[in-house]
Structure formats: structure tokens, C-alpha cells
N, C-alpha and C positions, 0 to 999 in steps of 0.2 A: 659518203652520207646515208645511204641506204641501210647502211650496217648501224649505222649511229641510229636511226630513227626505230629498226629492230629491236635492239638493246634498250633503249627506253620503253618500248613496249611491254618486255619483257618482264622489267622494274617496275613498271606499275601494274602490271599482274601480279605479281610478287607481292606487292605489297597490297591488292586488294583482298589476295587470300590469305595472307598475314591477318590481316582485319578482321576476315570473319572467320578465321578459326578464335582470336579472341574473344571475337564477340559471342560465339557458340560455347566456349569456356566458362564467361562469366555468366551466363545464361543458364550454364550448367550448375555451376556454383549455389546460382540463389536458387534452384531448381531444385536442390539436394533436399535430402527427408530431412524435418525439422527433429532437432537434439531432444530426445527425452532426458526429464528429470532423472537427476542418478540422487534422489535427494527419501530416496522408500527403505534407509537401514533405520532399525530401528533407535530410538532413545534410550536413556540412561539416566535415573536419579541424579540430580548435582550434589556436590558433595560437599563439606566442609562450611556449608551456610553462604556459597557462593551462589545463589540462586536469586532469579527474577524476583521471586517474595521476599527478599531481603531488600528491596526498594521498592518497589510497588505492592499494597495492600490489594493482592487479588481472591480474597476471602469473595466478594457477589462477582464475579466477573469467568465465563469460559472463554476458553483459546480456539481460534480457528488456524488451522498450521497450512502451509501450503505442500502437505505432503498428503500421499490415499491413504485411507482407511484401510486396514486389514481386514480384506475380504469384499471390499468393496470399491473396486478400482476405478471408478468413475468419483466418487465423493470424498472430498478432505477430511484431513484427522481432525477430527472436535475432540478438545480437554477440560473435565470438567472437574467438579472441586470434589473429593479432596488431594486428590492427584496433583495440583496444580501448588500446591506447597514446597514440594520440593522436586518440581521439575523443568528441564531446560530439553530445548532442540536444537542442537546446535547444526549450522549458525542461524536458524530461521527463528530462537527466539532463546533471548540468553542474556547475560551481564556481558557488559562491553570492558573491554580488557583493565581499564581504571575502576572497575565495580561502580559506576556514580550512575550510570544510566541502564536501561533495559533496550538490546536492538531486538526492533523486530523487520523482518526480510522476507520478501515473495517475489521470486522468479515469474517471468515474465512465461515462461513452460509446465506452470503448476496448475495441478489441478484447481477448478472453482467451484463454489456454493451454487444452487441454483438461482437462475435469473439473473445470470452474471454472465459476462464473459471474460474477468477478471480475478486475478489470486488474491490473496490477501494473508496476512501474519497480523491478528487481530481479536482484539477482546473484545466481548459483547456483555453488555451491562446483566446481570442476576437479582437474583434476590433471594431470601431465606438462607443464609450462609452458601448461597452458590448452587440451589438445589432447584431453582423455579427460575424461568425468566422476569425480567422484569417487563413491565409496562407500568408508565404514569400517565397522569393527565396533564396537559401544560394548562392549564384551567382551576387548580386546586394545589396547593401546597409550594414548598419552594424548590425545585431542583438543581441543583448545581455540579457541574465538571471544572475542576481546575487540571488544566492539561502545562506542564513544563515541558517541551519539546526541541528538538531538531532533525530535520529531513537530511540524510545522511548523503543519499544514493539515490538516482532517479533512472530509467531504463533509456536505453540509448537511441534508440530512434525515435522512441513518441517521451518523452520528458516529464510524465506527469501520475502522478501520486496526490491521492487522499491519508490526511494522517490524524484525521479523526470527526467524527461525524455524531451526527441526532437523527433517528429515524425517527419516525411519528405515523403512526397507523400502517399503510403498507409502501411509505416513502421516505425518502430522504429527505429530513426538512432544511439541514443544515451542513456544510461540510466544509473541513479546513482542506486546502489542495494548492498543489503547486504545479503550472504546467510552468516549467522553466524556464526562464529565471522569476518569475510573475507568483506571489504566494495571496491566496485571495480565500473569500469568504466565499462559496459557490451553493447555488442549488441548481440540482439537473447540472445542466452541461452549460450554465448563467454566472457569469461574475456580478457578485453583487456588491461588494468590496474588496478592492484593491488594498492590501494590508501591507506588503512590501513589492515594490517594480522588478527590483534587480536582487534579487535573493541571493545569497551565498549559503552554498551547500554546508551544513555542521554548523549552522550560525541558531543560537538557541533561540527558544521566544517562547512565549507564554499565551494561553489564549482561556479564556472562561468563560462558559455556559453558563446562564443564569435562565429557565424558564420559568415565570411568572403570571399570573393574569391573563392568559390566552397570548403571552409574547413571549420570545425566544430573544434575550439581549446577550451579544457578544462582546465582548472585552480581550483589549490586545494589549500585550505587556505592562500591563497592571494601572490600563487606564481607569481613571475615578467615575468618569462615564461611559455607557457603552458605546459601541462604534458601528454599530449595526445591530438593529433592533425588526425583528420580522412576528407582524402578529397573525399567530395562526391556532386556531383552538385544533388538538390534539385530545384524542381519548388513550391512545395506546402509545406513547414514546418512551425510547431508552438511547442509552450511548454507546460509542464503540470507542476501543484507541487501537490504535497499532496504525501498520500500515496495506492499505489498497490501491495494489499497484494498478495505473490505468492504463496499461497495455499489452497486448496478447500474442501469439505466434500467429494466430490464424490470419490478423487482418491488417495487424497496424508495425510489429517487427520484420526486418527482413532475414528471414530463413537462418543464415547463418552466425546471427545473434541471438539464437532462440536455444541459448543453455541458462542452465541455472546460476550463469555467471553473470548474468542480462538481469539484474532486478532492481525494485525499489526499496528503500530501506530509509526507515525512521527509527530515533534513540527515544525513549522517553524515559524523563527525569522524574517526574511527578505525572498524577492520576488519581485527585483528591474527590470525591463522591461525598454529593451532603443531599439529604431529602428532611425537610420537613413540613 
């Protein structure tokens, strides 16, 4: 009887040691250094007409990429006119395989612009043939952006991306956001209107922003009337198109998931600007 008792005590001790080793090993894995993005390779001009500019008119846009600028290790790279005409950067900004849309991809471990902790592969509205940053008031003229797009990937730990936005003065006015699986119109961290309670990745949708008479109206999937209206008078507004990934390695993604294979992705089929 005494020997049996000693046997079971030994078994229990061995189990405790095994569990402790497993916990230590798991902690060690989670605390492993964050993988640095392997996205510093130079881009090359696209050839044979298979360029994003074949699908989207990029005349009055500039592009921010989730890659480091040469000589500025902390800043993401920006591409302006006239370079955008024949430009791609695989896989962060390129035509889709069927050449019907433009793929924007931003991983969770990429460099970020100022005043944000999140990476983007995103177009910023410009004017005068892409040579100056665009700013327009919501109180005069009619300013329109029609988007046809699909959100095709979200980060693994925090499945959250922005797929189009209007900035005004010093802040975002409205964004199209997916906190998977909920697609909604947002402002800051607020959900102003849910567009799709159970969005399926890859599902196409259209959004039209119209700014006029101190109002910003949002139309969804060809609706005759706006599904949401924000009454907001701003002096300096502009549009942004692409993917703005709302997760990062510092606070939200598990360290072992902090690679350039963990990303947000949006495919844009149309991005039609109009000012009158």
C-alpha cells in the first residue's frame, strides 16, 4: 500500500513538472521577438498594361505604402504622380489575378504614418494633376466619391479594417469599417450605422459619399436615398481609398502572428471622384 502511495505521488510530481515546462515554453513562444516585415525590396514598373492605373484613374491621388522609405526607416513610402501611372508594388498594391480590381494590402507589422499606430496601403486625394494635396469645404460645391470594393482579408487577432474614409480638418469624418463580421459606417470608434451584420469576406459592395450644403451623405449599394447623413461643416476635407489595417503588433496581435503574412486587404474596382 505504501509503495502504491509513493508511485502516485511520483506521478503527480511528474505531471506538475510537465505542466510547468509546457507553460514556460508557451510563454517563451509568446514572448519571442516580433518578426520584422520583409517588405523592403525595391518595386519595379509594371509592364504590358497590367498596372493598377488600368483600373483606377490615379491622376489625382498619391499612394502611401506599408514599406519603409529609403533613408527614412521610420516613415512609410509615398508614391506621387507621375510615377503612379506605371506603378505597382507586389503584393501591397497591384492588380488582382483576374485584372478586374486593385489589391491594397497592409500587414500588422508595417511602418505607420504620424499620429497613428496602424499601417495602410491607401490613396490620398490630390489635385492639379496629383501635384497638390486636395482640400475642399463641405459647405460649398458638391464633392462625390463612388467606391465599388470588397474586403478580402482581416488581421487574425483583431479582425478590423477601414476600407474608405473622408477626413475633415484635423480628424476623420466618416469611415467604412469592418469589425468582422460587422460592416458599418463609423466615426472615431463609434458605429453610426450597420450596413451588414454578417459580412462575408470577398463580397462586393458600393458606397457613395456626397458632401454638399454642410452635410455628408452616404449611399450604400445603389440606394436612391442616403442611408446616413452627417451634418458637419468643415473647411478642409478630402477622400482616402484603400485599406487602413486597424491592428498592430504592439498591443493587439499575438507576437507569433506579427508577420507580413497577417494583414488587412481590400480590392477596389471603382474609385470615381467628382467635384462641381
